[in-house]
Biopython code that builds the backbone (N, CA, C, O; Angstrom):
import numpy as np
from Bio.PDB.StructureBuilder import StructureBuilder

atoms = [
    (1, "UNK", "N", (-15.880, 13.306, -9.382)),
    (1, "UNK", "CA", (-16.004, 11.901, -9.064)),
    (1, "UNK", "C", (-14.663, 11.314, -8.627)),
    (1, "UNK", "O", (-14.611, 10.457, -7.745)),
    (2, "UNK", "N", (-13.591, 11.779, -9.244)),
    (2, "UNK", "CA", (-12.266, 11.263, -8.881)),
    (2, "UNK", "C", (-11.877, 11.653, -7.459)),
    (2, "UNK", "O", (-11.218, 10.881, -6.762)),
    (3, "UNK", "N", (-12.279, 12.843, -7.027)),
    (3, "UNK", "CA", (-11.983, 13.269, -5.658)),
    (3, "UNK", "C", (-12.739, 12.403, -4.661)),
    (3, "UNK", "O", (-12.191, 12.016, -3.629)),
    (4, "UNK", "N", (-13.992, 12.098, -4.966)),
    (4, "UNK", "CA", (-14.797, 11.220, -4.101)),
    (4, "UNK", "C", (-14.173, 9.835, -4.032)),
    (4, "UNK", "O", (-14.068, 9.245, -2.956)),
    (5, "UNK", "N", (-13.760, 9.319, -5.188)),
    (5, "UNK", "CA", (-13.118, 8.004, -5.238)),
    (5, "UNK", "C", (-11.861, 7.984, -4.364)),
    (5, "UNK", "O", (-11.663, 7.054, -3.581)),
    (6, "UNK", "N", (-11.022, 8.996, -4.496)),
    (6, "UNK", "CA", (-9.781, 9.055, -3.718)),
    (6, "UNK", "C", (-10.076, 9.148, -2.223)),
    (6, "UNK", "O", (-9.443, 8.462, -1.420)),
    (7, "UNK", "N", (-11.019, 9.979, -1.854)),
    (7, "UNK", "CA", (-11.359, 10.148, -0.437)),
    (7, "UNK", "C", (-11.887, 8.856, 0.154)),
    (7, "UNK", "O", (-11.446, 8.434, 1.223)),
    (8, "UNK", "N", (-12.836, 8.220, -0.538)),
    (8, "UNK", "CA", (-13.454, 7.010, -0.012)),
    (8, "UNK", "C", (-12.473, 5.847, 0.045)),
    (8, "UNK", "O", (-12.401, 5.155, 1.060)),
    (9, "UNK", "N", (-11.724, 5.622, -1.014)),
    (9, "UNK", "CA", (-10.799, 4.484, -1.020)),
    (9, "UNK", "C", (-9.668, 4.679, -0.009)),
    (9, "UNK", "O", (-9.195, 3.703, 0.572)),
    (10, "UNK", "N", (-9.228, 5.911, 0.211)),
    (10, "UNK", "CA", (-8.208, 6.189, 1.222)),
    (10, "UNK", "C", (-8.754, 5.916, 2.620)),
    (10, "UNK", "O", (-8.064, 5.326, 3.451)),
    (11, "UNK", "N", (-9.986, 6.340, 2.885)),
    (11, "UNK", "CA", (-10.616, 6.088, 4.179)),
    (11, "UNK", "C", (-10.755, 4.594, 4.431)),
    (11, "UNK", "O", (-10.399, 4.107, 5.504)),
    (12, "UNK", "N", (-11.273, 3.862, 3.445)),
    (12, "UNK", "CA", (-11.449, 2.417, 3.593)),
    (12, "UNK", "C", (-10.110, 1.713, 3.799)),
    (12, "UNK", "O", (-10.005, 0.810, 4.629)),
    (13, "UNK", "N", (-9.096, 2.119, 3.052)),
    (13, "UNK", "CA", (-7.765, 1.502, 3.191)),
    (13, "UNK", "C", (-7.208, 1.736, 4.594)),
    (13, "UNK", "O", (-6.573, 0.850, 5.165)),
    (14, "UNK", "N", (-7.441, 2.915, 5.145)),
    (14, "UNK", "CA", (-6.987, 3.208, 6.499)),
    (14, "UNK", "C", (-7.675, 2.317, 7.525)),
    (14, "UNK", "O", (-7.034, 1.826, 8.455)),
    (15, "UNK", "N", (-8.978, 2.107, 7.358)),
    (15, "UNK", "CA", (-9.699, 1.208, 8.267)),
    (15, "UNK", "C", (-9.158, -0.212, 8.156)),
    (15, "UNK", "O", (-8.976, -0.885, 9.170)),
    (16, "UNK", "N", (-8.903, -0.668, 6.946)),
    (16, "UNK", "CA", (-8.387, -2.034, 6.756)),
    (16, "UNK", "C", (-6.983, -2.181, 7.357)),
    (16, "UNK", "O", (-6.668, -3.209, 7.957)),
    (17, "UNK", "N", (-6.146, -1.157, 7.194)),
    (17, "UNK", "CA", (-4.783, -1.215, 7.750)),
    (17, "UNK", "C", (-4.797, -1.394, 9.264)),
    (17, "UNK", "O", (-3.917, -2.051, 9.821)),
    (18, "UNK", "N", (-5.775, -0.820, 9.922)),
    (18, "UNK", "CA", (-5.832, -0.969, 11.378)),
    (18, "UNK", "C", (-6.566, -2.240, 11.794)),
    (18, "UNK", "O", (-6.756, -2.491, 12.985)),
    (19, "UNK", "N", (-6.980, -3.043, 10.813)),
    (19, "UNK", "CA", (-7.577, -4.340, 11.108)),
    (19, "UNK", "C", (-9.084, -4.362, 11.204)),
    (19, "UNK", "O", (-9.656, -5.361, 11.641)),
    (20, "UNK", "N", (-9.742, -3.288, 10.809)),
    (20, "UNK", "CA", (-11.202, -3.236, 10.864)),
    (20, "UNK", "C", (-11.832, -4.178, 9.854)),
    (20, "UNK", "O", (-11.277, -4.444, 8.788)),
    (21, "UNK", "N", (-13.010, -4.678, 10.220)),
    (21, "UNK", "CA", (-13.843, -5.454, 9.296)),
    (21, "UNK", "C", (-14.882, -4.493, 8.738)),
    (21, "UNK", "O", (-15.489, -3.725, 9.483)),
    (22, "UNK", "N", (-15.087, -4.537, 7.418)),
    (22, "UNK", "CA", (-16.009, -3.617, 6.755)),
    (22, "UNK", "C", (-17.008, -4.409, 5.933)),
    (22, "UNK", "O", (-16.634, -5.313, 5.185)),
    (23, "UNK", "N", (-18.281, -4.065, 6.076)),
    (23, "UNK", "CA", (-19.353, -4.630, 5.256)),
    (23, "UNK", "C", (-19.960, -3.477, 4.464)),
    (23, "UNK", "O", (-19.509, -2.335, 4.564)),
    (24, "UNK", "N", (-20.976, -3.786, 3.686)),
    (24, "UNK", "CA", (-21.709, -2.745, 2.956)),
    (24, "UNK", "C", (-23.199, -3.017, 3.113)),
    (24, "UNK", "O", (-23.615, -4.148, 3.361)),
    (25, "UNK", "N", (-23.990, -1.966, 2.966)),
    (25, "UNK", "CA", (-25.449, -2.086, 3.071)),
    (25, "UNK", "C", (-26.062, -1.622, 1.761)),
    (25, "UNK", "O", (-25.823, -0.501, 1.310)),
    (26, "UNK", "N", (-26.864, -2.509, 1.149)),
    (26, "UNK", "CA", (-27.617, -2.152, -0.051)),
    (26, "UNK", "C", (-27.016, -2.720, -1.314)),
    (26, "UNK", "O", (-25.920, -2.339, -1.723)),
    (27, "UNK", "N", (-27.748, -3.640, -1.933)),
    (27, "UNK", "CA", (-27.276, -4.270, -3.171)),
    (27, "UNK", "C", (-27.953, -3.665, -4.389)),
    (27, "UNK", "O", (-28.272, -4.370, -5.346)),
    (28, "UNK", "N", (-28.172, -2.360, -4.351)),
    (28, "UNK", "CA", (-28.801, -1.659, -5.478)),
    (28, "UNK", "C", (-27.794, -1.454, -6.615)),
    (28, "UNK", "O", (-26.583, -1.558, -6.423)),
    (29, "UNK", "N", (-28.325, -1.163, -7.788)),
    (29, "UNK", "CA", (-27.476, -0.977, -8.967)),
    (29, "UNK", "C", (-26.470, 0.149, -8.774)),
    (29, "UNK", "O", (-25.317, 0.024, -9.186)),
    (30, "UNK", "N", (-26.892, 1.251, -8.148)),
    (30, "UNK", "CA", (-25.960, 2.371, -7.977)),
    (30, "UNK", "C", (-24.805, 1.992, -7.055)),
    (30, "UNK", "O", (-23.681, 2.458, -7.241)),
    (31, "UNK", "N", (-25.079, 1.144, -6.059)),
    (31, "UNK", "CA", (-24.017, 0.668, -5.179)),
    (31, "UNK", "C", (-23.032, -0.220, -5.917)),
    (31, "UNK", "O", (-21.821, -0.134, -5.718)),
    (32, "UNK", "N", (-23.572, -1.067, -6.766)),
    (32, "UNK", "CA", (-22.719, -1.936, -7.577)),
    (32, "UNK", "C", (-21.844, -1.101, -8.512)),
    (32, "UNK", "O", (-20.663, -1.395, -8.699)),
    (33, "UNK", "N", (-22.430, -0.073, -9.089)),
    (33, "UNK", "CA", (-21.681, 0.818, -9.975)),
    (33, "UNK", "C", (-20.545, 1.493, -9.210)),
    (33, "UNK", "O", (-19.420, 1.570, -9.704)),
    (34, "UNK", "N", (-20.842, 1.985, -7.994)),
    (34, "UNK", "CA", (-19.814, 2.636, -7.183)),
    (34, "UNK", "C", (-18.678, 1.662, -6.877)),
    (34, "UNK", "O", (-17.508, 2.004, -7.046)),
    (35, "UNK", "N", (-19.013, 0.458, -6.429)),
    (35, "UNK", "CA", (-17.975, -0.524, -6.094)),
    (35, "UNK", "C", (-17.099, -0.842, -7.306)),
    (35, "UNK", "O", (-15.873, -0.869, -7.198)),
    (36, "UNK", "N", (-17.721, -1.079, -8.442)),
    (36, "UNK", "CA", (-16.959, -1.426, -9.642)),
    (36, "UNK", "C", (-16.121, -0.257, -10.149)),
    (36, "UNK", "O", (-14.959, -0.448, -10.509)),
    (37, "UNK", "N", (-16.681, 0.934, -10.185)),
    (37, "UNK", "CA", (-15.951, 2.109, -10.680)),
    (37, "UNK", "C", (-14.793, 2.479, -9.753)),
    (37, "UNK", "O", (-13.723, 2.871, -10.217)),
    (38, "UNK", "N", (-15.012, 2.353, -8.443)),
    (38, "UNK", "CA", (-13.985, 2.708, -7.473)),
    (38, "UNK", "C", (-13.003, 1.573, -7.221)),
    (38, "UNK", "O", (-11.991, 1.776, -6.551)),
    (39, "UNK", "N", (-13.282, 0.373, -7.747)),
    (39, "UNK", "CA", (-12.377, -0.760, -7.560)),
    (39, "UNK", "C", (-12.399, -1.311, -6.148)),
    (39, "UNK", "O", (-11.365, -1.736, -5.634)),
    (40, "UNK", "N", (-13.569, -1.310, -5.512)),
    (40, "UNK", "CA", (-13.722, -1.816, -4.149)),
    (40, "UNK", "C", (-14.304, -3.218, -4.220)),
    (40, "UNK", "O", (-15.398, -3.414, -4.749)),
    (41, "UNK", "N", (-13.572, -4.196, -3.688)),
    (41, "UNK", "CA", (-14.017, -5.581, -3.768)),
    (41, "UNK", "C", (-13.802, -6.324, -2.468)),
    (41, "UNK", "O", (-13.829, -5.739, -1.386)),
    (42, "UNK", "N", (-13.588, -7.631, -2.594)),
    (42, "UNK", "CA", (-13.423, -8.497, -1.422)),
    (42, "UNK", "C", (-12.184, -8.185, -0.587)),
    (42, "UNK", "O", (-12.110, -8.576, 0.578)),
    (43, "UNK", "N", (-11.230, -7.499, -1.157)),
    (43, "UNK", "CA", (-10.056, -7.107, -0.368)),
    (43, "UNK", "C", (-10.428, -6.064, 0.678)),
    (43, "UNK", "O", (-9.696, -5.856, 1.646)),
    (44, "UNK", "N", (-11.567, -5.410, 0.478)),
    (44, "UNK", "CA", (-12.017, -4.353, 1.382)),
    (44, "UNK", "C", (-13.282, -4.731, 2.139)),
    (44, "UNK", "O", (-13.369, -4.535, 3.351)),
    (45, "UNK", "N", (-14.259, -5.271, 1.425)),
    (45, "UNK", "CA", (-15.563, -5.582, 2.020)),
    (45, "UNK", "C", (-15.715, -7.076, 2.258)),
    (45, "UNK", "O", (-15.416, -7.887, 1.382)),
    (46, "UNK", "N", (-16.182, -7.433, 3.450)),
    (46, "UNK", "CA", (-16.388, -8.843, 3.788)),
    (46, "UNK", "C", (-17.694, -9.385, 3.217)),
    (46, "UNK", "O", (-17.763, -10.537, 2.787)),
    (47, "UNK", "N", (-18.724, -8.550, 3.216)),
    (47, "UNK", "CA", (-20.031, -8.945, 2.687)),
    (47, "UNK", "C", (-20.896, -7.709, 2.529)),
    (47, "UNK", "O", (-20.561, -6.630, 3.017)),
    (48, "UNK", "N", (-22.015, -7.885, 1.839)),
    (48, "UNK", "CA", (-23.023, -6.840, 1.644)),
    (48, "UNK", "C", (-24.318, -7.366, 2.256)),
    (48, "UNK", "O", (-24.610, -8.557, 2.153)),
    (49, "UNK", "N", (-25.092, -6.495, 2.888)),
    (49, "UNK", "CA", (-26.407, -6.898, 3.366)),
    (49, "UNK", "C", (-27.471, -6.141, 2.587)),
    (49, "UNK", "O", (-27.271, -5.003, 2.161)),
    (50, "UNK", "N", (-28.613, -6.810, 2.412)),
    (50, "UNK", "CA", (-29.744, -6.189, 1.730)),
    (50, "UNK", "C", (-31.023, -6.801, 2.272)),
    (50, "UNK", "O", (-31.065, -7.996, 2.560)),
    (51, "UNK", "N", (-32.058, -5.999, 2.411)),
    (51, "UNK", "CA", (-33.327, -6.472, 2.971)),
    (51, "UNK", "C", (-34.091, -7.390, 2.017)),
    (51, "UNK", "O", (-34.948, -8.155, 2.459)),
    (52, "UNK", "N", (-33.802, -7.327, 0.735)),
    (52, "UNK", "CA", (-34.533, -8.130, -0.241)),
    (52, "UNK", "C", (-34.099, -9.597, -0.182)),
    (52, "UNK", "O", (-32.935, -9.913, -0.425)),
    (53, "UNK", "N", (-35.048, -10.496, 0.145)),
    (53, "UNK", "CA", (-34.693, -11.921, 0.157)),
    (53, "UNK", "C", (-34.305, -12.440, -1.226)),
    (53, "UNK", "O", (-33.653, -13.478, -1.340)),
    (54, "UNK", "N", (-34.703, -11.719, -2.280)),
    (54, "UNK", "CA", (-34.355, -12.130, -3.650)),
    (54, "UNK", "C", (-32.882, -11.893, -3.960)),
    (54, "UNK", "O", (-32.328, -12.520, -4.863)),
    (55, "UNK", "N", (-32.246, -10.994, -3.217)),
    (55, "UNK", "CA", (-30.823, -10.701, -3.432)),
    (55, "UNK", "C", (-29.921, -11.506, -2.499)),
    (55, "UNK", "O", (-28.767, -11.782, -2.824)),
    (56, "UNK", "N", (-30.453, -11.876, -1.347)),
    (56, "UNK", "CA", (-29.665, -12.626, -0.359)),
    (56, "UNK", "C", (-29.262, -13.986, -0.928)),
    (56, "UNK", "O", (-30.054, -14.659, -1.587)),
    (57, "UNK", "N", (-28.030, -14.371, -0.664)),
    (57, "UNK", "CA", (-27.505, -15.623, -1.197)),
    (57, "UNK", "C", (-26.895, -15.466, -2.580)),
    (57, "UNK", "O", (-26.378, -16.431, -3.145)),
    (58, "UNK", "N", (-26.949, -14.281, -3.119)),
    (58, "UNK", "CA", (-26.343, -13.990, -4.428)),
    (58, "UNK", "C", (-25.072, -13.167, -4.211)),
    (58, "UNK", "O", (-24.582, -13.064, -3.086)),
    (59, "UNK", "N", (-24.543, -12.585, -5.282)),
    (59, "UNK", "CA", (-23.303, -11.823, -5.209)),
    (59, "UNK", "C", (-23.454, -10.494, -5.923)),
    (59, "UNK", "O", (-24.223, -10.376, -6.877)),
    (60, "UNK", "N", (-22.717, -9.489, -5.457)),
    (60, "UNK", "CA", (-22.709, -8.189, -6.133)),
    (60, "UNK", "C", (-22.058, -8.362, -7.501)),
    (60, "UNK", "O", (-20.978, -8.944, -7.604)),
    (61, "UNK", "N", (-22.706, -7.861, -8.552)),
    (61, "UNK", "CA", (-22.165, -8.000, -9.903)),
    (61, "UNK", "C", (-20.777, -7.360, -10.036)),
    (61, "UNK", "O", (-20.528, -6.263, -9.536)),
    (62, "UNK", "N", (-19.903, -8.062, -10.709)),
    (62, "UNK", "CA", (-18.569, -7.543, -11.009)),
    (62, "UNK", "C", (-17.551, -7.730, -9.911)),
    (62, "UNK", "O", (-16.389, -8.018, -10.200)),
    (63, "UNK", "N", (-17.948, -7.576, -8.652)),
    (63, "UNK", "CA", (-16.989, -7.669, -7.550)),
    (63, "UNK", "C", (-17.170, -8.947, -6.735)),
    (63, "UNK", "O", (-16.338, -9.260, -5.884)),
    (64, "UNK", "N", (-18.235, -9.677, -6.983)),
    (64, "UNK", "CA", (-18.490, -11.000, -6.416)),
    (64, "UNK", "C", (-18.454, -11.030, -4.879)),
    (64, "UNK", "O", (-17.921, -11.962, -4.277)),
    (65, "UNK", "N", (-19.025, -10.007, -4.269)),
    (65, "UNK", "CA", (-19.121, -9.951, -2.805)),
    (65, "UNK", "C", (-20.460, -10.571, -2.413)),
    (65, "UNK", "O", (-21.489, -10.200, -2.978)),
    (66, "UNK", "N", (-20.474, -11.508, -1.457)),
    (66, "UNK", "CA", (-21.728, -12.161, -1.084)),
    (66, "UNK", "C", (-22.729, -11.198, -0.438)),
    (66, "UNK", "O", (-22.365, -10.298, 0.319)),
    (67, "UNK", "N", (-24.007, -11.425, -0.769)),
    (67, "UNK", "CA", (-25.100, -10.616, -0.222)),
    (67, "UNK", "C", (-25.829, -11.445, 0.831)),
    (67, "UNK", "O", (-26.228, -12.581, 0.575)),
    (68, "UNK", "N", (-25.996, -10.869, 2.003)),
    (68, "UNK", "CA", (-26.619, -11.555, 3.132)),
    (68, "UNK", "C", (-27.766, -10.715, 3.687)),
    (68, "UNK", "O", (-28.003, -9.597, 3.228)),
    (69, "UNK", "N", (-28.472, -11.253, 4.670)),
    (69, "UNK", "CA", (-29.569, -10.545, 5.333)),
    (69, "UNK", "C", (-28.998, -9.486, 6.282)),
    (69, "UNK", "O", (-27.901, -9.663, 6.810)),
    (70, "UNK", "N", (-29.731, -8.387, 6.504)),
    (70, "UNK", "CA", (-29.250, -7.324, 7.395)),
    (70, "UNK", "C", (-28.952, -7.780, 8.823)),
    (70, "UNK", "O", (-28.144, -7.156, 9.510)),
    (71, "UNK", "N", (-29.585, -8.847, 9.272)),
    (71, "UNK", "CA", (-29.336, -9.371, 10.618)),
    (71, "UNK", "C", (-27.876, -9.745, 10.827)),
    (71, "UNK", "O", (-27.397, -9.797, 11.960)),
    (72, "UNK", "N", (-27.179, -10.001, 9.741)),
    (72, "UNK", "CA", (-25.757, -10.373, 9.836)),
    (72, "UNK", "C", (-24.909, -9.247, 10.427)),
    (72, "UNK", "O", (-23.834, -9.502, 10.969)),
    (73, "UNK", "N", (-25.384, -8.008, 10.327)),
    (73, "UNK", "CA", (-24.618, -6.911, 10.912)),
    (73, "UNK", "C", (-24.487, -7.100, 12.421)),
    (73, "UNK", "O", (-23.404, -6.925, 12.979)),
    (74, "UNK", "N", (-25.583, -7.456, 13.077)),
    (74, "UNK", "CA", (-25.535, -7.682, 14.525)),
    (74, "UNK", "C", (-24.804, -8.975, 14.869)),
    (74, "UNK", "O", (-24.130, -9.058, 15.896)),
    (75, "UNK", "N", (-24.936, -9.979, 14.012)),
    (75, "UNK", "CA", (-24.282, -11.264, 14.272)),
    (75, "UNK", "C", (-22.765, -11.154, 14.137)),
    (75, "UNK", "O", (-22.028, -11.709, 14.952)),
    (76, "UNK", "N", (-22.302, -10.448, 13.121)),
    (76, "UNK", "CA", (-20.864, -10.392, 12.835)),
    (76, "UNK", "C", (-20.196, -9.103, 13.303)),
    (76, "UNK", "O", (-18.972, -9.048, 13.425)),
    (77, "UNK", "N", (-20.979, -8.082, 13.562)),
    (77, "UNK", "CA", (-20.502, -6.787, 14.048)),
    (77, "UNK", "C", (-19.251, -6.271, 13.326)),
    (77, "UNK", "O", (-18.203, -6.101, 13.948)),
    (78, "UNK", "N", (-19.361, -6.022, 12.004)),
    (78, "UNK", "CA", (-18.236, -5.360, 11.348)),
    (78, "UNK", "C", (-18.046, -3.978, 11.971)),
    (78, "UNK", "O", (-18.996, -3.388, 12.486)),
    (79, "UNK", "N", (-16.840, -3.477, 11.923)),
    (79, "UNK", "CA", (-16.546, -2.176, 12.532)),
    (79, "UNK", "C", (-17.245, -1.038, 11.800)),
    (79, "UNK", "O", (-17.763, -0.110, 12.420)),
    (80, "UNK", "N", (-17.252, -1.124, 10.469)),
    (80, "UNK", "CA", (-17.899, -0.107, 9.642)),
    (80, "UNK", "C", (-18.754, -0.782, 8.580)),
    (80, "UNK", "O", (-18.521, -1.927, 8.190)),
    (81, "UNK", "N", (-19.753, -0.029, 8.125)),
    (81, "UNK", "CA", (-20.619, -0.473, 7.031)),
    (81, "UNK", "C", (-20.694, 0.654, 6.012)),
    (81, "UNK", "O", (-21.122, 1.764, 6.329)),
    (82, "UNK", "N", (-20.277, 0.361, 4.789)),
    (82, "UNK", "CA", (-20.357, 1.325, 3.695)),
    (82, "UNK", "C", (-21.790, 1.352, 3.190)),
    (82, "UNK", "O", (-22.300, 0.329, 2.734)),
    (83, "UNK", "N", (-22.438, 2.484, 3.260)),
    (83, "UNK", "CA", (-23.837, 2.603, 2.863)),
    (83, "UNK", "C", (-23.933, 2.840, 1.354)),
    (83, "UNK", "O", (-23.622, 3.925, 0.864)),
    (84, "UNK", "N", (-24.366, 1.811, 0.632)),
    (84, "UNK", "CA", (-24.464, 1.889, -0.825)),
    (84, "UNK", "C", (-25.815, 2.413, -1.293)),
    (84, "UNK", "O", (-26.010, 2.652, -2.485)),
    (85, "UNK", "N", (-26.739, 2.591, -0.370)),
    (85, "UNK", "CA", (-28.044, 3.188, -0.678)),
    (85, "UNK", "C", (-28.161, 4.497, 0.100)),
    (85, "UNK", "O", (-29.047, 4.671, 0.938)),
    (86, "UNK", "N", (-27.244, 5.405, -0.202)),
    (86, "UNK", "CA", (-27.096, 6.655, 0.539)),
    (86, "UNK", "C", (-28.335, 7.532, 0.497)),
    (86, "UNK", "O", (-28.517, 8.371, 1.379)),
    (87, "UNK", "N", (-29.200, 7.361, -0.513)),
    (87, "UNK", "CA", (-30.419, 8.165, -0.581)),
    (87, "UNK", "C", (-31.424, 7.772, 0.509)),
    (87, "UNK", "O", (-32.387, 8.503, 0.742)),
    (88, "UNK", "N", (-31.220, 6.643, 1.172)),
    (88, "UNK", "CA", (-32.073, 6.207, 2.278)),
    (88, "UNK", "C", (-31.307, 6.228, 3.602)),
    (88, "UNK", "O", (-31.637, 5.474, 4.517)),
    (89, "UNK", "N", (-30.298, 7.076, 3.710)),
    (89, "UNK", "CA", (-29.417, 7.071, 4.881)),
    (89, "UNK", "C", (-30.189, 7.224, 6.190)),
    (89, "UNK", "O", (-29.979, 6.440, 7.115)),
    (90, "UNK", "N", (-31.062, 8.200, 6.287)),
    (90, "UNK", "CA", (-31.774, 8.426, 7.550)),
    (90, "UNK", "C", (-32.588, 7.208, 7.957)),
    (90, "UNK", "O", (-32.564, 6.798, 9.118)),
    (91, "UNK", "N", (-33.303, 6.635, 7.011)),
    (91, "UNK", "CA", (-34.135, 5.461, 7.282)),
    (91, "UNK", "C", (-33.286, 4.264, 7.718)),
    (91, "UNK", "O", (-33.627, 3.580, 8.683)),
    (92, "UNK", "N", (-32.196, 4.014, 7.018)),
    (92, "UNK", "CA", (-31.350, 2.855, 7.330)),
    (92, "UNK", "C", (-30.626, 3.042, 8.658)),
    (92, "UNK", "O", (-30.506, 2.094, 9.434)),
    (93, "UNK", "N", (-30.150, 4.237, 8.924)),
    (93, "UNK", "CA", (-29.491, 4.479, 10.204)),
    (93, "UNK", "C", (-30.463, 4.251, 11.355)),
    (93, "UNK", "O", (-30.067, 3.749, 12.407)),
    (94, "UNK", "N", (-31.714, 4.607, 11.172)),
    (94, "UNK", "CA", (-32.722, 4.358, 12.198)),
    (94, "UNK", "C", (-32.991, 2.857, 12.330)),
    (94, "UNK", "O", (-33.082, 2.337, 13.442)),
    (95, "UNK", "N", (-33.119, 2.162, 11.193)),
    (95, "UNK", "CA", (-33.362, 0.709, 11.219)),
    (95, "UNK", "C", (-32.215, -0.030, 11.897)),
    (95, "UNK", "O", (-32.432, -1.051, 12.549)),
    (96, "UNK", "N", (-31.022, 0.468, 11.750)),
    (96, "UNK", "CA", (-29.831, -0.199, 12.277)),
    (96, "UNK", "C", (-29.362, 0.426, 13.594)),
    (96, "UNK", "O", (-28.169, 0.434, 13.898)),
    (97, "UNK", "N", (-30.300, 0.939, 14.356)),
    (97, "UNK", "CA", (-30.008, 1.600, 15.626)),
    (97, "UNK", "C", (-29.259, 0.661, 16.589)),
    (97, "UNK", "O", (-28.300, 1.081, 17.237)),
    (98, "UNK", "N", (-29.688, -0.593, 16.684)),
    (98, "UNK", "CA", (-29.048, -1.548, 17.601)),
    (98, "UNK", "C", (-27.585, -1.764, 17.215)),
    (98, "UNK", "O", (-26.719, -1.803, 18.089)),
    (99, "UNK", "N", (-27.300, -1.902, 15.930)),
    (99, "UNK", "CA", (-25.924, -2.069, 15.454)),
    (99, "UNK", "C", (-25.083, -0.845, 15.841)),
    (99, "UNK", "O", (-23.954, -0.979, 16.314)),
    (100, "UNK", "N", (-25.643, 0.330, 15.636)),
    (100, "UNK", "CA", (-24.925, 1.570, 15.948)),
    (100, "UNK", "C", (-24.719, 1.735, 17.452)),
    (100, "UNK", "O", (-23.672, 2.219, 17.883)),
    (101, "UNK", "N", (-25.701, 1.340, 18.245)),
    (101, "UNK", "CA", (-25.572, 1.450, 19.700)),
    (101, "UNK", "C", (-24.471, 0.531, 20.239)),
    (101, "UNK", "O", (-23.888, 0.804, 21.289)),
    (102, "UNK", "N", (-24.195, -0.546, 19.526)),
    (102, "UNK", "CA", (-23.131, -1.464, 19.919)),
    (102, "UNK", "C", (-21.756, -1.027, 19.401)),
    (102, "UNK", "O", (-20.763, -1.731, 19.583)),
    (103, "UNK", "N", (-21.711, 0.133, 18.761)),
    (103, "UNK", "CA", (-20.431, 0.683, 18.312)),
    (103, "UNK", "C", (-20.190, 0.628, 16.815)),
    (103, "UNK", "O", (-19.168, 1.118, 16.336)),
    (104, "UNK", "N", (-21.119, 0.038, 16.066)),
    (104, "UNK", "CA", (-20.972, -0.018, 14.616)),
    (104, "UNK", "C", (-21.140, 1.364, 13.994)),
    (104, "UNK", "O", (-21.919, 2.184, 14.478)),
    (105, "UNK", "N", (-20.405, 1.609, 12.924)),
    (105, "UNK", "CA", (-20.453, 2.919, 12.267)),
    (105, "UNK", "C", (-20.766, 2.755, 10.788)),
    (105, "UNK", "O", (-20.364, 1.777, 10.157)),
    (106, "UNK", "N", (-21.484, 3.721, 10.250)),
    (106, "UNK", "CA", (-21.796, 3.736, 8.831)),
    (106, "UNK", "C", (-20.934, 4.764, 8.120)),
    (106, "UNK", "O", (-20.703, 5.863, 8.623)),
    (107, "UNK", "N", (-20.465, 4.386, 6.944)),
    (107, "UNK", "CA", (-19.743, 5.305, 6.067)),
    (107, "UNK", "C", (-20.734, 5.709, 4.980)),
    (107, "UNK", "O", (-21.189, 4.873, 4.199)),
    (108, "UNK", "N", (-21.061, 6.990, 4.938)),
    (108, "UNK", "CA", (-21.986, 7.502, 3.920)),
    (108, "UNK", "C", (-21.135, 8.184, 2.861)),
    (108, "UNK", "O", (-20.504, 9.204, 3.140)),
    (109, "UNK", "N", (-21.106, 7.625, 1.623)),
    (109, "UNK", "CA", (-20.157, 8.125, 0.626)),
    (109, "UNK", "C", (-20.613, 9.346, -0.176)),
    (109, "UNK", "O", (-19.778, 10.052, -0.741)),
    (110, "UNK", "N", (-21.914, 9.605, -0.234)),
    (110, "UNK", "CA", (-22.437, 10.657, -1.117)),
    (110, "UNK", "C", (-23.394, 11.527, -0.322)),
    (110, "UNK", "O", (-24.173, 10.978, 0.457)),
    (111, "UNK", "N", (-23.391, 12.856, -0.466)),
    (111, "UNK", "CA", (-22.611, 13.643, -1.424)),
    (111, "UNK", "C", (-21.150, 13.844, -1.003)),
    (111, "UNK", "O", (-20.277, 14.024, -1.852)),
    (112, "UNK", "N", (-20.890, 13.813, 0.298)),
    (112, "UNK", "CA", (-19.518, 13.892, 0.805)),
    (112, "UNK", "C", (-19.299, 12.722, 1.752)),
    (112, "UNK", "O", (-20.211, 12.331, 2.480)),
    (113, "UNK", "N", (-18.120, 12.172, 1.746)),
    (113, "UNK", "CA", (-17.817, 11.021, 2.592)),
    (113, "UNK", "C", (-17.868, 11.457, 4.057)),
    (113, "UNK", "O", (-17.200, 12.407, 4.467)),
    (114, "UNK", "N", (-18.688, 10.730, 4.838)),
    (114, "UNK", "CA", (-18.735, 10.977, 6.282)),
    (114, "UNK", "C", (-18.993, 9.669, 7.007)),
    (114, "UNK", "O", (-19.560, 8.735, 6.441)),
    (115, "UNK", "N", (-18.577, 9.610, 8.252)),
    (115, "UNK", "CA", (-18.773, 8.443, 9.091)),
    (115, "UNK", "C", (-19.781, 8.819, 10.169)),
    (115, "UNK", "O", (-19.614, 9.805, 10.886)),
    (116, "UNK", "N", (-20.852, 7.992, 10.266)),
    (116, "UNK", "CA", (-21.917, 8.289, 11.233)),
    (116, "UNK", "C", (-22.102, 7.119, 12.168)),
    (116, "UNK", "O", (-22.952, 7.168, 13.057)),
]
sb = StructureBuilder()
sb.init_structure("model")
sb.init_model(0)
sb.init_chain("A")
sb.init_seg("    ")
for serial, (resi, resn, name, xyz) in enumerate(atoms, 1):
    if name == "N":
        sb.init_residue(resn, " ", resi, " ")
    sb.init_atom(name, np.array(xyz, "f"), 0.0, 1.0, " ", f" {name:<3s}", serial, name[0])
structure = sb.get_structure()
């Protein structure tokens, strides 16, 4: 777990150093756990998107990052999106085809960190 933490936080820090805007996708409990355990907060992520209207307008527990609707990805076009619901990667990447076609990239943290 420590190797994953080091790899992911180093990658995110590199994106931030070059001025990239980073969001996250998925306000699930496992995503919140990852953010809190890895120490990833508002200094790194601008916002989180989630399809559930019950989560939109709220904040990620512990790190207080605002949760918005997925449409915000196309509206704000962050450079990268950290995928916090990695078990649905294929489905979400397909749903977010328009964002990806415009140059947006997803960071899939588990099982190994990769950018798609």
